[in-house]
C-alpha positions in Angstrom: 0.0 0.6 0.3 1.7 3.0 -0.9 2.1 6.5 1.7 -0.2 8.9 0.1 -3.1 8.7 -2.3 -1.7 8.9 -6.3 -5.0 11.5 -7.8 -5.5 9.5 -11.4 -4.5 12.5 -14.4 -7.4 12.5 -16.5 -10.6 11.9 -13.9 -11.8 15.0 -11.7 -12.1 13.0 -9.0 -11.7 14.2 -5.1 -8.1 13.6 -3.8 -9.3 11.9 -0.8 -11.6 9.4 -3.5 -9.0 7.8 -5.1 -6.2 5.0 -4.4 -3.3 3.4 -5.5 -2.3 -0.3 -4.4 1.0 -2.0 -5.6 1.7 -5.1 -6.0 3.9 -7.7 -8.1 5.5 -5.3 -9.4 2.7 -3.2 -11.2 0.6 -0.1 -9.3 -3.1 -0.1 -9.8 -5.3 3.1 -9.3 -8.7 3.7 -8.6 -11.4 6.1 -8.1 -14.4 5.3 -6.0 -17.4 7.5 -6.9 -19.1 7.9 -3.2 -17.0 9.4 0.3 -18.5 6.6 2.3 -17.5 4.1 -0.6 -13.9 4.7 -0.5 -13.6 3.2 2.8 -15.3 -0.7 2.5 -13.1 -0.6 -0.9 -9.2 0.4 -0.1 -9.2 -1.5 3.3 -11.3 -4.3 1.5 -8.8 -4.2 -1.6 -5.7 -3.9 1.1 -6.8 -7.1 2.9 -7.6 -8.7 0.0 -3.5 -8.3 -1.4 -3.1 -9.1 2.1 -4.4 -12.6 2.5 -3.2 -13.2 -0.8 0.6 -12.0 0.0 1.3 -10.4 -3.5 1.3 -7.0 -1.7 5.4 -5.0 -1.3 3.5 -1.6 0.2 3.4 -1.2 4.3 -0.4 -2.1 5.2 -2.2 0.9 6.8 -4.3 0.5 9.5 -8.4 1.9 9.7 -7.3 5.7 12.3 -3.9 5.8 10.0 -6.7 5.7 6.5 -9.2 7.7 8.3 -6.2 10.9 9.5 -5.0 10.6 6.1 -8.3 10.6 4.4 -10.1 14.1 6.6 -5.9 15.4 6.1 -6.7 15.7 2.3 -10.0 17.0 2.9 -8.4 20.6 4.6 -6.1 20.3 1.8 -8.7 20.7 -0.2 -10.8 23.3 1.5 -7.0 25.1 1.5 -6.6 24.8 -1.8 -9.0 26.1 -2.7 -8.8 29.3 -0.8 -5.3 29.5 -2.9 -3.6 28.4 0.7 -1.3 25.5 2.1 -2.6 23.6 4.2 0.1 24.8 7.4 -0.8 28.1 6.5 -5.3 27.4 6.7 -4.8 25.8 10.1 -2.9 28.8 11.5 -5.8 31.6 10.2 -8.7 29.1 11.6 -7.3 28.5 14.2 -7.5 32.1 15.2 -10.3 33.0 14.1 -12.0 30.6 16.5 -9.5 32.0 18.7 -10.9 36.0 18.6 -14.1 34.5 18.6 -14.8 35.0 14.3 -17.4 32.6 12.8 -16.9 33.8 9.4 -15.0 31.9 6.9 -10.9 32.7 6.7 -11.5 33.8 2.6 -12.8 37.2 3.9 -8.8 37.8 5.1 -7.8 40.5 2.4 -5.8 39.3 -0.7 -3.2 41.0 -2.1 -4.4 44.3 -2.9 -8.5 43.6 -3.0 -10.4 42.9 0.3 -13.1 40.3 0.1 -17.0 42.2 0.7 -18.3 41.3 4.6 -22.1 40.0 5.4 -23.9 43.1 7.0 -23.1 40.6 10.0 -20.1 41.3 10.5 -20.0 44.5 9.7 -22.4 45.3 12.7 -19.6 43.1 15.1 -16.8 44.6 13.3 -18.3 48.4 14.1 -19.4 47.4 17.6 -15.2 46.1 17.5 -14.6 49.3 17.2 -16.5 51.5 19.2 -15.7 49.4 22.2 -13.1 50.7 24.4 -9.1 49.1 23.7 -8.8 47.7 27.7 -12.7 45.8 27.3 -11.7 43.9 24.0 -8.7 42.4 26.0 -10.3 41.0 28.3 -12.8 39.4 25.7 -9.9 38.5 23.8 -9.1 37.0 27.3 -11.7 35.5 28.4 -12.4 34.0 24.3 -8.9 32.0 24.9 -10.1 30.9 28.3 -12.5 29.5 27.4 -11.5 27.6 24.2 -8.8 26.0 26.4 -11.4 25.0 28.9 -13.6 23.8 26.1 -10.4 21.7 24.9 -9.9 20.2 28.8 -13.9 19.5 28.9 -13.4 17.7 25.3 -10.3 15.8 26.6 -11.8 14.5 29.6 -15.1 13.7 27.9 -12.8 11.2 25.2 -11.0 9.8 28.8 -14.6 9.7 30.6 -16.6 7.7 27.3 -12.9 5.2 27.6 -13.3 4.6 31.6 -17.1 3.5 30.6 -17.0 1.7 28.1 -13.6 0.0 29.7 -15.4 -0.9 32.9 -18.9 -2.0 31.8 -16.6 -4.9 29.9 -13.9 -5.4 32.7 -16.1 -6.3 35.8 -16.7 -9.6 34.0 -13.1 -10.9 33.3 -11.4 -13.0 35.6 -8.4 -11.4 37.0 -5.6 -13.6 35.8 -6.4 -12.3 32.4 -7.7 -8.5 33.3 -4.9 -7.4 32.5 -4.0 -8.5 29.2 -7.5 -8.0 28.4 -7.9 -4.4 29.7 -4.5 -3.0 27.5 -6.5 -4.3 24.4 -10.3 -3.3 25.4 -8.9 0.3 25.6 -6.7 -0.2 22.4 -9.9 -0.3 20.7 -12.4 1.7 22.4 -9.5 4.2 21.5 -9.8 3.6 18.4 -13.9 3.9 18.4 -13.5 7.4 20.0 -11.0 8.4 18.1 -13.0 7.1 14.3 -16.2 8.8 15.8 -13.6 12.4 16.7 -12.9 12.0 12.7 -16.1 11.9 11.7 -16.9 15.4 13.7 -13.7 16.6 11.5 -14.7 15.2 8.4 -18.4 16.9 9.1 -16.3 20.2 9.9 -14.3 20.0 7.3 -17.9 19.5 4.7 -19.2 22.5 6.6 -15.8 24.9 6.0 -15.6 23.8 2.5 -19.7 24.8 1.2 -19.0 27.7 3.8 -16.3 28.4 1.5 -18.0 28.1 -2.0 -20.8 30.1 -0.3 -18.5 32.9 -0.2 -17.1 32.6 -3.2 -20.1 34.7 -5.1 -19.4 37.7 -2.7 -15.7 37.5 -3.3 -16.5 37.6 -7.3 -19.5 40.8 -6.3 -16.7 42.5 -4.3 -13.2 41.8 -7.0 -15.9 43.6 -9.7 -17.0 46.6 -7.5 -13.5 47.2 -6.6 -12.8 47.3 -11.1 -15.8 49.7 -10.3 -14.4 51.8 -7.5 -11.0 52.0 -9.7 -12.5 53.0 -12.9 -14.9 55.6 -11.2 -11.9 57.1 -9.4 -9.6 57.5 -12.5 -13.0 59.0 -14.6 -13.0 61.6 -11.2 -8.9 62.1 -11.8 -9.6 63.2 -15.7 -12.6 65.1 -15.2 -10.8 66.9 -12.7 -7.5 67.5 -15.0 -9.9 68.7 -17.3 -11.5 71.0 -15.3 -8.8 72.5 -14.6 -7.8 73.4 -18.0 -10.5 75.0 -18.6 -10.3 77.6 -16.2 -6.8 77.9 -17.4 -8.6 78.4 -20.9 -10.7 80.7 -18.9 -8.7 83.1 -17.5 -6.7 83.5 -21.2 -10.2 84.6 -23.1 -11.0 87.0 -19.9 -7.4 88.6 -20.6 -8.4 88.6 -24.8 -11.6 90.7 -24.2 -10.3 92.8 -21.7 -7.3 93.3 -24.7 -10.4 94.1 -27.4 -12.7 96.3 -24.2 -8.9 98.5 -24.7 -8.6 98.8 -28.0 -12.1 99.5 -28.6 -11.7 102.8 -25.8 -8.6 104.1 -28.1 -10.4 103.4 -31.6 -13.4 105.6 -30.2 -10.8 108.3 -29.0 -9.2 108.0 -32.7 -12.5 108.4 -34.2 -13.5 111.3 -32.2 -10.3 113.5 -33.1 -10.8 112.4 -36.7 -14.3 114.5 -36.1 -12.4 117.5 -34.5 -10.1 117.2 -37.5 -13.0 117.7 -40.2 -14.8 120.2 -38.5 -12.0 122.4 -38.5 -10.8 121.7 -41.9 -14.4 122.5 -42.8 -14.1 125.8 -40.9 -11.2 126.3 -43.2 -12.8 125.9 -46.2 -15.4 128.0 -45.4 -12.9 131.2 -44.6 -10.9 130.4 -48.2 -14.3 130.6 -49.9 -15.0 133.7 -48.4 -11.6 135.2 -48.9 -12.5 134.3 -52.1 -15.2 136.5 -52.2 -13.5 139.5 -51.3 -9.6 138.3 -53.0 -9.5 141.2 -55.3 -6.7 140.6 -58.4 -5.8 137.3 -60.8 -2.5 137.0 -58.7 -4.1 136.3 -55.2 -7.0 134.4 -56.9 -4.1 131.8 -58.3 -2.6 132.2 -54.4 -6.0 130.5 -53.1 -6.3 128.1 -55.7 -2.4 126.4 -54.8 -3.7 127.2 -51.2 -7.5 125.3 -51.9 -5.2 122.3 -53.6 -3.3 122.1 -50.8 -5.9 121.7 -48.8 -8.1 119.3 -50.5 -4.6 117.1 -50.1 -5.2 117.3 -46.8 -8.6 116.5 -46.7 -8.5 113.5 -48.3 -5.5 112.6 -46.4 -7.7 112.8 -43.0 -10.3 110.5 -45.2 -8.2 108.2 -46.3 -7.3 107.3 -41.9 -10.9 107.9 -40.7 -11.8 104.7 -43.4 -8.3 102.8 -41.9 -10.4 103.5 -38.2 -13.3 103.1 -38.8 -11.4 99.2 -40.5 -9.7 98.3 -37.1 -12.5 98.8 -35.0 -14.7 97.1 -36.8 -11.4 94.0 -36.4 -11.7 94.3 -32.4 -15.5 94.2 -32.4 -15.4 91.0 -34.4 -12.2 89.6 -31.7 -14.4 91.6 -28.7 -17.5 89.1 -30.4 -15.6 85.6 -30.4 -13.9 86.3 -27.0 -17.6 86.3 -25.3 -19.1 83.5 -27.0 -15.6 81.4 -25.5 -16.3 83.0 -22.4 -20.4 81.4 -22.7 -19.0 77.8 -23.5 -16.6 77.9 -20.8 -18.9 78.9 -18.3 -20.8 75.9 -19.3 -18.3 73.5 -19.5 -16.9 74.7 -16.0 -20.6 74.2 -15.0 -21.1 71.1 -16.2 -17.7 69.8 -14.1 -18.8 70.9 -10.9 -22.3 69.4 -11.9 -20.0 66.2 -11.9 -18.2 66.6 -9.6 -20.7 66.5 -7.3 -22.1 63.8 -8.6 -18.5 62.1 -7.7 -18.3 62.9 -3.9 -20.8 60.0 -2.2 -18.0 57.6 -4.9 -15.1 60.0 -3.9 -15.5 59.2 0.0 -17.0 55.4 -0.5 -13.5 55.4 -2.2 -12.0 56.6 0.0 -12.9 54.3 3.1 -12.6 51.6 0.5 -8.8 52.4 0.2 -8.5 52.9 4.0 -9.5 49.6 4.8 -7.3 48.1 2.4 -4.3 50.3 3.8 -5.2 48.8 6.9 -5.5 45.2 5.6 -2.0 45.6 3.9 -0.3 46.9 7.1 -1.6 43.7 8.6 -0.2 41.9 5.8 3.1 43.9 6.2 3.7 42.9 9.8 2.8 39.4 9.0 5.5 39.3 6.6 7.7 41.4 8.6 6.9 38.1 11.6 7.2 35.6 9.4 10.7 36.9 7.7 12.3 37.2 11.1 11.4 33.4 11.8 13.0 32.5 8.9 16.4 34.9 8.7 16.8 33.0 12.5 15.6 29.7 10.4 18.2 30.4 7.4 21.2 31.4 10.0 20.8 28.2 11.4 20.2 26.5 8.3 23.5 28.5 6.7 25.7 26.5 9.3 24.5 23.3 8.9 25.3 23.5 5.0 28.5 25.0 5.5 29.0 22.0 8.7 27.9 20.1 5.6 30.0 21.9 3.5 33.7 21.2 4.5 32.7 17.1 5.6 31.2 17.5 1.9 35.2 18.1 0.6 36.5 16.2 3.5 35.4 13.6 1.8 36.1 14.1 -1.3 39.7 14.6 -0.5 39.8 11.0 1.0 37.8 9.6 -1.8 40.0 11.4 -4.5 43.1 9.5 -2.1 41.6 7.0 -2.1 41.0 6.6 -5.6 44.2 7.8 -6.3 45.4 4.6 -4.0 43.3 2.7 -6.1 44.4 3.3 -9.1 48.0 2.9 -7.9 47.2 -0.4 -6.4 45.5 -1.3 -9.6 48.9 -0.6 -11.7 50.8 -2.5 -9.8 48.5 -5.8 -9.2 48.4 -5.4 -13.5 52.8 -4.9 -13.4 52.7 -8.1 -11.7 50.5 -10.4 -13.7 51.4 -8.5 -16.7 47.5 -8.1 -18.2 46.7 -6.3 -21.2 46.0 -2.8 -20.1 42.8 -1.3 -21.5 41.5 2.3 -22.5 38.4 3.1 -24.7 38.3 6.5 -26.0 34.8 8.2 -28.3 35.0 10.2 -30.2 32.6 13.2 -31.2 29.9 13.0 -32.8 30.4 14.3 -36.9 27.9 16.2 -38.2 26.8 13.5 -41.1 26.0 11.2 -37.9 23.9 13.7 -35.8 20.5 14.3 -38.2 20.5 9.9 -38.5 20.6 9.7 -34.2 17.5 8.6 -33.1 15.7 10.6 -29.6 15.2 8.8 -26.0 18.2 7.3 -24.4 22.2 8.4 -25.4 23.7 5.6 -27.2 26.9 5.9 -24.9 26.5 7.0 -21.4 29.8 7.7 -19.4 29.1 6.7 -15.2 32.6 7.5 -14.3 36.1 7.4 -15.6 37.1 3.3 -16.3 32.8 2.5 -16.8 30.9 3.1 -20.5 27.4 1.6 -21.0 26.5 0.9 -25.1 22.8 1.1 -25.4 21.3 -0.6 -28.5 18.2 0.0 -29.8 17.7 -2.4 -31.8 17.2 -4.8 -28.8 16.5 -1.8 -26.2 19.0 -2.3 -23.6 22.8 -0.5 -22.3 25.6 -2.8 -21.8 27.9 -1.8 -19.6 32.0 -2.2 -19.4 35.0 -1.8 -17.3 38.0 -0.5 -18.8 41.3 0.7 -17.3 40.7 4.0 -18.0 37.4 5.8 -21.0 38.2 8.8 -22.4 35.1 10.7 -23.3 34.2 12.6 -26.3 35.5 16.2 -24.5 39.3 14.4 -23.5 42.2 16.4 -25.6 45.2 14.2 -26.6 47.4 15.4 -23.9 45.1 14.4 -21.3 45.4 10.6 -23.4 49.1 10.5 -23.8 49.3 11.3 -20.0 48.2 8.2 -19.2 49.8 6.6 -20.9 53.1 8.2 -19.9 53.9 5.8 -17.7 54.4 2.9 -19.7 55.9 4.6 -22.7 58.3 6.0 -21.3 59.6 2.5 -19.1 61.4 1.5 -22.4 64.2 4.0 -21.4 64.6 1.5 -18.6 64.7 -1.3 -20.8 61.0 -2.8 -21.0 59.7 -3.6 -24.0 56.4 -1.7 -25.1 53.3 -2.2 -27.3 50.9 0.8 -27.7 47.8 -0.2 -30.9 45.2 1.2 -31.7 41.5 -0.6 -32.5 38.7 -0.1 -33.8 36.4 0.1 -36.8 36.8 2.2 -39.5 36.7 6.1 -38.7 37.1 5.5 -35.4 40.0 7.7 -34.7 42.2 5.7 -34.6 45.0 8.1 -36.8 44.3 10.9 -35.1 45.0 9.2 -31.6 48.4 7.8 -32.6 49.1 10.2 -35.0 47.4 12.9 -34.9 48.3 17.0 -36.9 51.2 18.9 -36.7 48.6 21.8 -34.0 47.3 18.0 -31.9 49.8 15.9 -32.6 49.1 11.6 -31.0 50.5 9.3 -29.3 54.1 8.9 -31.6 55.0 12.5 -31.7 53.9 13.0 -27.7 56.2 9.6 -26.8 59.0 10.4 -29.0 58.7 13.9 -27.5 59.3 13.0 -24.1 61.5 10.4 -24.2 64.0 13.0 -26.2 63.2 14.9 -22.6 63.8 12.6 -20.5 66.9 11.5 -22.5 68.7 15.3 -22.1 67.4 15.7 -18.0 69.6 12.2 -17.6 72.5 13.7 -19.6 74.8 13.5 -17.3 74.5 10.0 -16.0 73.6 8.4 -19.1 74.3 7.7 -22.8 71.2 7.6 -24.9 70.4 6.2 -28.3 67.5 6.7 -30.0 66.7 5.3 -33.4 63.2 4.8 -35.2 61.7 2.6 -38.3 58.5 3.5 -39.1 56.4 0.1 -41.2 52.6 -0.8 -42.7 51.5 -4.1 -43.6 49.0 -3.8 -47.0 48.0 -6.1 -48.2 49.6 -8.5 -46.2 52.3 -8.0 -48.0 56.0 -5.8 -45.5 56.4 -2.2 -46.8 59.4 -0.1 -45.4 57.3 3.9 -45.1 60.5 5.2 -45.0 62.7 4.4 -48.1 60.1 3.0 -50.7 61.4 0.1 -52.8 59.9 -3.2 -54.6 61.7 -4.8 -52.0 59.9 -7.1 -50.6 60.7 -7.9 -46.6 59.7 -10.3 -44.5 59.0 -10.8 -40.8 61.5 -13.0 -39.2 60.9 -15.2 -35.3 63.2 -15.6 -33.3 64.5 -18.1 -30.5 64.0 -15.9 -27.8 60.5 -15.1 -29.2 61.0 -11.9 -30.6 60.5 -10.3 -34.0 62.8 -8.8 -36.4 62.5 -7.7 -40.2 66.0 -8.4 -41.9 66.2 -5.2 -44.6 64.2 -2.1 -42.8 65.5 1.2 -42.6 66.5 2.1 -39.2 67.5 6.0 -38.6 69.0 7.3 -36.2 67.2 10.3 -34.5 68.6 13.4 -32.2 66.0 16.0 -32.4 62.6 15.9 -31.7 62.0 17.8 -35.4 64.3 14.7 -37.2 60.8 12.6 -35.9 58.8 14.5 -36.8 60.1 15.0 -40.3 60.8 10.8 -40.6 56.8 11.1 -39.2 55.9 13.4 -42.3 57.4 11.6 -45.0 56.4 8.0 -43.9 52.7 9.9 -43.8 52.6 10.6 -47.4 53.9 6.5 -48.3 51.1 4.9 -46.1 48.2 3.4 -48.4 45.0 5.5 -47.3 41.8 5.9 -49.2 38.1 7.9 -49.0 35.0 5.8 -48.3 31.6 6.6 -47.3 32.5 5.5 -43.8 35.3 8.4 -43.5 37.5 10.6 -46.0 40.9 9.5 -45.6 40.7 6.0 -44.5 43.5 4.0 -43.1 44.3 0.6 -45.4 46.4 -0.8 -43.8 48.3 -1.6 -40.5 50.6 1.2 -39.4 53.6 0.3 -37.1 56.5 3.0 -36.0 59.4 1.1 -33.4 61.8 3.7 -31.4 64.8 1.4 -30.0 66.3 3.0 -27.2 69.9 2.5 -25.9 70.5 3.5 -22.3 73.8 3.2 -20.6 74.8 4.4 -16.9 78.3 5.4 -17.0 80.2 2.4 -15.9 77.3 0.2 -15.3 74.8 -1.8 -17.5 74.0 -0.9 -20.8 69.3 -1.3 -20.9 67.6 -2.0 -24.2 63.6 -0.9 -25.0 61.7 -1.5 -27.4 58.2 0.0 -27.9 55.9 -0.8 -30.9 53.5 2.9 -31.4 51.0 0.5 -33.9 47.6 2.5 -35.7 46.0 -0.6 -36.8 43.6 -0.4 -39.8 39.8 -0.2 -39.0 37.8 -3.2 -39.1 34.7 -1.9 -41.8 31.5 -3.8 -43.3 32.0 -3.0 -46.8 28.0 -2.9 -46.9 29.0 0.6 -44.8 32.3 1.6 -46.3 30.5 0.9 -49.8 34.3 -0.3 -51.5 34.7 -2.2 -54.7 37.9 -3.6 -56.6 41.1 -3.0 -55.3 38.8 -1.3 -52.0 37.4 -4.7 -51.5 40.9 -6.3 -51.9 42.5 -3.7 -48.7 38.9 -4.8 -46.8 39.1 -8.1 -46.8 43.3 -8.6 -45.8 42.3 -5.7 -43.1 39.7 -8.4 -41.5 41.3 -11.2 -42.1 44.3 -10.0 -40.4 41.9 -8.1 -37.6 39.9 -12.2 -37.8 43.6 -13.1 -37.1 44.2 -11.2 -34.1 41.2 -12.0 -32.2 42.7 -15.5 -32.3 45.3 -14.6 -31.0 43.5 -13.1 -28.1 41.1 -15.8 -27.4 44.0 -18.7 -27.7 46.0 -16.0 -25.1 42.7 -15.8 -22.9 42.3 -19.4 -22.8 45.9 -20.6 -22.3 46.4 -22.8 -24.9 49.5 -24.7 -25.4 49.4 -22.8 -29.1 48.9 -19.6 -29.9 48.2 -19.5 -34.4 50.6 -16.3 -34.4 51.6 -17.3 -38.4 47.9 -16.9 -39.4 48.4 -12.6 -40.1 52.1 -10.6 -40.8 49.9 -8.4 -38.0 50.2 -11.1 -35.4 54.2 -12.0 -36.0 54.7 -8.7 -35.9 53.6 -7.9 -31.9 54.1 -11.7 -31.3 56.7 -10.4 -28.7 53.8 -7.5 -27.5 51.2 -10.3 -27.1 53.2 -13.8 -26.2 56.4 -12.6 -24.6 57.5 -10.1 -21.1 56.4 -6.7 -22.6 54.4 -4.3 -21.8 50.9 -3.8 -23.3 48.5 -0.8 -23.9 45.5 -1.1 -26.5 43.4 1.9 -26.8 40.2 0.9 -28.1 38.8 3.8 -30.3 34.4 4.5 -30.7 31.6 6.1 -32.7 29.5 7.2 -30.6 26.3 7.3 -32.8 24.0 4.7 -32.9 24.1 3.3 -36.6 27.7 1.7 -35.6 26.5 0.5 -32.7 26.9 -2.9 -34.0 30.8 -2.6 -34.5 31.2 -0.5 -31.8 29.7 -3.3 -29.4 32.5 -5.4 -31.2 34.8 -3.5 -30.7 33.7 -3.5 -27.2 34.1 -7.0 -26.4 37.6 -7.8 -28.1 39.1 -5.5 -25.6 37.3 -7.4 -22.4 38.5 -10.1 -23.4 41.8 -8.7 -24.5 42.0 -7.0 -20.6 42.3 -10.6 -19.6 45.0 -11.7 -21.2 47.9 -12.7 -18.5 51.6 -12.4 -20.2 53.7 -12.9 -16.9 55.6 -9.7 -15.4 58.1 -8.2 -17.6 61.6 -7.9 -17.2 64.2 -5.7 -18.4 66.6 -6.0 -20.9 70.3 -5.6 -20.0 73.7 -6.5 -20.5 76.0 -5.8 -18.3 79.8 -3.7 -19.0 
């Protein structure tokens, strides 16, 4: 039986009517329509599963079931009000302690307050009008009454228990009365708890109904608050318009006053013009009189000239009069426009004043509501502040505990790191003693050609740690896990791979024979791992650079000579890559188990530049071609052989040899798309790799005969696989699901090779 009720995702049933039963590795989810039937269904099915012994979860008692059911109902009521259960219970207890019968949803939520009932409003009004001391005394009495009621309930429960037990104990024998008394007390306690649990369920239902009945009031209150906000916004707009109109009215009045001044100025100018006209008329009459009285032609001409001058003055005065009349008419029109604007502004001001009178009561209502909202916000702020203070204290304690746990975690991580290092050292020592072939796995990054074909869901390659890897086969929907000595993810750099292989590779200077070879399908990154590029060199270059570095360090104590030979096995033929020629080379197996190639070019190198030149020349001569799987596919096995002679001055001389082998990749001809010469190359590559697998299988089984002579490759590696050398196998793998078959084949082969025990390696030395 699960310890929680799992709600069905496709149904809208109440949470306390849904439950889950776990048996036989499966989950049965049920939803019962009736509140009363869920009790019988659950306990009945639980009893059935327990009787038949097919369940695997702990059993739930009757009392536990009832308590869980009550808890789920309380959670439903709390969630309807937007509260968690603990917050809802705290508010409910506070409401009961303060004597409020209203539902807890009356508390302000956010920035809006819910509408209250008339009875609550009257009670709130009475509470506000009562003295502070009386309210304090009343709250104290109510709290005391609540405690007395709780004590009474407890005493009543105890009395019912005692009465039920005493009525049954009287007829029991004295010797078994104690045990029987315990059982009856337990049964009676369960019955009483069931009765009280039923009461709690009824109270929960009543509270839920009250919450549902108050939901319309909540919506009405929210709608009222939105209306109040709109009215307040409208009032603010009207007030702004009223201020604007008052400014316009003041400007219009100033304009009217200016127009009146202009009109008065024009009237004065008109009076002056009339006065001048009368003066001119008088002068005209005077001139006419003089003309009549004048005698003589000269006087007449003079008067005529004077008359012309006067006519010109009269014409100028008339023009000035007309101009003044036009200005007067224009000022009159401006004054009329100002009077019309003044009238319009007066009408608008009256409308604004009327609207302001209507909005006054609504504004007072809004202000009262805003005051209540501010009070609620202050209360909420106080609650938040107290909660914040408690949380700060809790967070301080949590921070201290977290700091302590962090220090302990760092100490444990350091211990774990040291333990891992010790484990690796011990593991390497065991491998040195057993002589096992060490196996590394390197997974290359997925390329752009493979990415679109990668199916969704689980990743093909998953890394658990630095020694474990899991391969997911989507065809069978299963993942197989492998464990190797070291696992490198796609983000591993060339230098990291070299650092892991360096102790093994550099032991060649101490007189050991070492072999490092890369194995995997075509296009899995073998050549990149062994050869690399000029900017990002592989193991071949890094190993030789390290040998020269050690030689320079030991220059004063040792005399070290280093030589290099590079060969390839192409179509079962041995070719010299440092000195290409049609001359046929063959592999000779010596009586001591070692292999040599008579006629092979072996150059002595003294600097890293000499080594790089040899590697570049050999890369140009190596057989490569383009296939559907790889743009530059190696069609032969490349073997870089480095021989060292380390002589301690005045002491023994140590002879070492290291094979750095880049095997050609095994390929599926249906995927690679080769034909003709490429098909022949693929067949010879697969044949030699198959012979290598036979040799590994024979070494694992410890057969008396190992088929080294089945291939040139196995003959070349005989002293590395079956002699007293140290051998490292680097398996290169593709992360694509399209190559999962080849990946699993390569990793299975590597797992078998990891079990080969070569015995403890021996140093090759000659006494001086």
